[in-house]
C-alpha angles and dihedrals in degrees: 000000000000114000103233090198093059109126088346092148096055092040092053093042091066090061101037123107109265111187093185091054091046093053091044092057096039089049090056092047091049092051092047094049092044095055112122086224130007108246119239096217121182145280113265127241113230095230091051095047093045090052091050092052098040112120097358096120106075138159096250100034131231132264110279094227091055092051091045093052089050090051095046097043100038122003096046089053089065093058117087111223110232088189094062112114085229093059104107100158134098105346109321128214131227112180116187120243090246092053093048093049094047090049085065089053090053092049094046091053094051090221115197099208101188102102148024090237093061102033113014097155094046092047092048092049091049090050089053090059090045089052089055090056094042093051091050089055092048095239117158125271093257093056118114145140144158144276113252133178100273148322093290092056091044095049090047093050095048095047092048085061092047091052096047094045091052093045091053090051093050093048091049090053103035104022132241094318087073089071089076099051118115108249125205143202122214112226138161125249086252097056117134118265090243090068091056089049091049092053089055093049096048093040100241129129129238126238098205113204120202113235134218109232090351093293125117113222136188089244092057091047092051091050092050092050091048091054094046121101095211110028090158089072091063102105099178145001120219121210125184125224098198117002114225095231098049111000095246119163117214125228094276095173095051095043094044093049093051092046090054092050091050095039092240121150110255114212124181121202106206097154093137107012101036090089088071085082086085095054112086093203092065103022093104089064089068095060108145097029088115088069093067122121087200133010133182134196128173113228089192086070118044099354094065101241126138123260126302110038132120125165116222116191131184127198088219109022091184088071091054090046091056089056104038106035110115119217126208136135094254091051095055090095090066096058119065123171092211091073095239091131102059105187135011110190091202088069095068105056140030093269134090108185112050139159118234090257095163094065096083090055091046092051094048093046092052094044098044101032130229095275091064089057092050092048092049094050091046091051091060091049093049091048089053092053091050092050090049089055091051090053092048090053095050112089093208094051132069127201107223096202138349106269120248102192125352105317123099123196118194142163126225100214111241097012126130128206089267090056093054090049092050091049092049093046092053093049092051093045092062093033094244092132145323111242133161128193124235140202119257121179090339096311131106107240140163122271135188125190117191126193108132114098089211093061108112131205088239091059089056093042088057090059095045091050088064093059091067 
């Protein structure tokens, strides 16, 4: 018989209130949040990190203050801070203080955000934040969705629905043999890598459409479908509202109109650029977004939420529910025909277990107000325009295209890939900025991405001065 007292002290200790531990962690959080500027820090070398971690996992455990000191003084210094106002690479992050603090509330409560039964208040609050995004996109009142971990998970979940809806339609028309037909998704040659990965996961092929000036249009889509031998196997078309590499917005009106005419699922990937919906200066560029059958945007990018948070919205969430709802005996309690359980987030993506990752956005939105979000997004767009002007004025630099949102592509005349790398390494070494180059039309070029409202023109000027 199992001795229920075996290791009872150590087992209970893990769940006992520990004021010292609580203050230790809260102290670290307070110092981090009180920093005048989040430090960039540095990439970690494997040998260094391995040496720091060697022997830390033991049978008896180590004092928390010792482990915390090691993390603060050493491990944390090997983690680049995407929320630094000097982080200009990839797509940065800039979570508000309110969102970061409320993320701690969500974690401390161990919220299981899969169902109305378990988390009605949390689900309703998340849905209020989703409604704000949906209304900005002009989607109908019945639209809705769920917060998932990131753009990759959101794109995957939406395109699973597109595939299954199309397959049902083909089977209804052509019989069971249609189940074995190869299905395809129409995309541009600029589509995000996660869409390519999604196609592999859900076993569909891609019809890749060449773009004029890196922008997919309704005209190009129509021409591609006219040339195609089996257009009925196209189950979806993916447009992008803000490409990651350059911030380009596709012809949403033209693509969406044609998709409606052909009864093709219209998905819009706005993981980065979708937040521009809230900026009046660029809102007209999103004309046609209201035609989407599904739309995604990552609040952990330009809507100032902590990682990991992506909003997935459906024009008709009942269709998504018919695809994604999981059925099992132990899950019957979540599904009531009387409508008493209004919304189960797990029904709208491929997941089951999920944290209520939309709550930090909701809290920050309610506390700070919507105008603060508009102002913050507009500040990034305005900074981008100012930086573009600086580049135009520098004789040794060349602006590769007028920026659309908050990404700037430029060439330092005469530089090779090694020169860009050396420039970026020097800037990171003295903590001036973190920048990475990119590839544009087969050439290594410079790239800035701005999201943080605390990024100043002088910070960027300091990096440009070192290209001379």
